[in-house]
C-alpha positions as a printed Julia matrix, in Angstrom:
130×3 Matrix{Float64}:
 125.53  67.52  189.65
 124.37  64.36  191.43
 123.41  66.4   194.51
 121.25  68.74  192.39
 119.54  65.77  190.68
 118.94  64.14  194.06
 117.42  67.36  195.46
 115.16  67.73  192.42
 114.06  64.09  192.79
 113.28  64.55  196.5
 111.36  67.8   195.83
 109.35  66.08  193.08
 108.59  63.18  195.42
 107.41  65.6   198.11
 105.09  67.35  195.64
 103.65  64.04  194.4
 103.0   62.82  197.94
 101.29  66.15  198.75
  99.06  65.91  195.68
  98.07  62.33  196.53
  97.17  63.36  200.09
  95.12  66.28  198.75
  93.29  64.01  196.3
  92.44  61.58  199.11
  91.12  64.42  201.27
  88.92  65.66  198.43
  87.61  62.14  197.65
  86.81  61.56  201.33
  84.62  64.7   201.37
  82.35  63.54  198.53
  79.05  62.34  199.99
  77.27  59.28  198.68
  74.37  61.48  197.53
  76.7   63.78  195.58
  78.52  60.85  194.03
  75.21  59.24  193.07
  74.24  62.48  191.33
  77.55  62.5   189.41
  77.14  58.89  188.31
  73.52  59.56  187.28
  74.69  62.46  185.12
  77.27  60.22  183.49
  74.62  57.57  182.77
  72.45  60.2   181.09
  75.39  61.58  179.12
  76.16  58.17  177.65
  72.54  57.28  176.87
  71.73  54.74  179.59
  68.21  54.22  180.93
  68.42  53.74  184.65
  66.43  53.3   187.81
  67.61  54.45  191.22
  66.35  52.65  194.31
  65.39  55.32  196.81
  66.44  54.94  200.43
  63.34  56.56  201.86
  61.58  54.44  204.48
  58.41  54.05  202.44
  60.4   52.5   199.59
  62.84  50.58  201.78
  60.0   48.44  203.18
  59.05  47.43  199.65
  62.52  46.45  198.42
  64.89  43.67  199.31
  67.76  44.75  201.58
  71.04  45.16  199.78
  69.68  45.6   196.24
  72.07  47.83  194.24
  71.41  51.58  194.09
  71.19  51.73  190.29
  69.96  49.35  187.61
  70.84  50.58  184.11
  70.36  49.28  180.58
  71.48  50.49  177.17
  70.91  49.11  173.7
  73.93  48.09  171.65
  74.44  48.62  167.92
  73.97  44.89  167.23
  70.45  44.9   168.68
  71.47  43.39  172.02
  71.51  45.31  175.3
  73.83  45.73  178.25
  72.52  45.49  181.81
  74.51  46.82  184.76
  73.9   47.24  188.47
  75.83  49.81  190.48
  76.18  50.01  194.25
  77.21  53.59  195.03
  79.48  54.17  198.03
  81.34  57.13  199.44
  85.12  56.74  199.33
  85.44  54.77  202.55
  82.03  53.1   202.28
  81.86  49.34  202.73
  79.38  46.81  201.37
  76.94  45.19  203.74
  76.64  41.41  203.66
  73.32  41.73  201.8
  74.84  44.09  199.21
  77.75  41.69  198.64
  75.32  38.79  198.18
  73.21  40.74  195.65
  76.27  41.77  193.62
  77.6   38.2   193.65
  74.29  36.73  192.46
  73.83  39.37  189.77
  77.37  38.82  188.48
  76.55  35.12  188.12
  73.99  36.01  185.43
  75.66  35.76  182.0
  76.34  39.19  180.49
  75.33  41.16  183.59
  77.81  43.48  185.29
  77.23  44.31  188.96
  79.82  46.36  190.8
  80.49  48.7   193.68
  81.55  52.25  192.76
  83.64  54.67  194.85
  84.65  58.23  193.85
  88.24  57.07  193.27
  86.86  54.66  190.61
  85.66  57.56  188.43
  87.89  56.81  185.41
  86.91  53.13  185.42
  83.22  54.02  185.79
  83.4   56.46  182.86
  85.16  53.83  180.75
  82.54  51.18  181.59
  79.63  53.51  180.78
  81.08  54.97  177.58
């Protein structure tokens, strides 16, 4: 009986490891543009007003390097509002020094949330935006 239980446990472990590897492969294939589109859809779904900073050269010359990709605001039931800034990255994307500095400064403002978002953060992002 112990041998059967051990074999079932090992088979289950093998399946779980395979699923985790598959999830990582899928997450690594999501482009930053596709992920940005998904996050934008989620913002709209939950009633946020947002602005996306375009990366086109004409706009890039007019904006400060490292500013987050999305600035979003939503009114609360008590008459206040919530302001968030999101830096969108593909799964293995890293912050530049300027992006890190912007997020740090924005997080120093009382009540403001500024964060980096990767595809593997989807559940946390949905929870934050809900």
